[in-house]
C-alpha positions, 0 to 999 in steps of 0.5 A: 119449562115443562119436561116433555117425553119424546121418542126417536123416529129415525137417524140419518147421516147429514154430512161426514161424521154428522148425524141427525136425530129425528124425534116425535114432536110432543103434543102442545110443544111450541118453539121459535126457530133458532131455539134449543133444548136439553135432551136427557138419555133415560137409563142409558147402557153406559155413561161417563163424566160428561153425563146424560144431558146435552143441549142441542139446537132444534135444527127442525123448523117449527112448521115441520112435523118432527123435532130434529137435532144434528151433531158431530159424532165423537167418542163419548158415552152419550154419543155412542148411546145416541148412535146405536139408539133404536127407533122408539127409544124415549128421551126427556126434553127440557125446552125451549130455551134461547133467544138466537131468533130472527129479529122482528123489524123486516126492514133490517137485513139479517146476516148469518155467519156460520160454520160446521155444526153451528148451522143447526139453528140457522137451518130452522130459521131459514126454512121457517122464514121461507115457509112463512114468506117473511119479507126480511132480506136474509144472507147466509154465509156458511163455511166448511172445510169441504162440501162433504162436511157441510150439513144440510148444504143442499137444503140451504142452497135450494131454499133460494128457489122458494125465497127471493129474499134469501141469498146463500153464500157457501165457502170451502176452506180445504177443497183440495181434500174434496172429491166433490165439485164446488162452484161457490166461494173458497177460503174463510169468511172475510170482510171483502167476501161480506162486502161483495154480497152485502154492500153497507156492512153497518146496516144488518143485524148479524148472527154468528154461530159456530166454534168459539174461535170462529165467533171471536174472529168474526166479531172482530172482523165486524167490529173493525168494519164499523158494526156495533156490538148491539147488532151482533148476536152469537151462539157458540158451539163447543165440544162437538 
């Protein structure tokens, strides 16, 4: 893949402890919704043993004018530099990579099972499918502790208004710690919750994105429900 140079346009908080970083889209850069890239800091003010390169899903959809990734902020040199980066700062981008992309056969439903920052590639896919008026029947199950922790929650809910083929199912596991109102599901994503919305669980292709433990648990749930491994695609997010 070619190495691109891109500059930071703006930073925003998209959930408690989660920041989104918007970059200029380099000329000629093309990617598929759901892919990722390796971002490299150029001459950062500090570094540590984890280095100056991180892989991030491109949370922006291909039709959008900028490139954006979002990440949970933790206390590493890379993320300290990111958080204080000035608009106009240049970084290197090695991209696109990955095959966590929507399947072609629109007769087969797509079910996304995600939690926390694992939603980033899914945002790209959902928004692009809505923009392109794709006929795929799409379900998104999005699990968080509280609405305050759920990046892009409002955008992903509102996309239903534009896409009649898309169903959003948000679920919260620690609403007792929230100060926001929530009328959606509560608890973890389970077989009964999936059955409530999908019906025959053996028909769709599933996309699981989130922490490794969540990916493993949901794959087990699907296997026990009769879903073939060939119809399960995964993307693990570690080291937030």
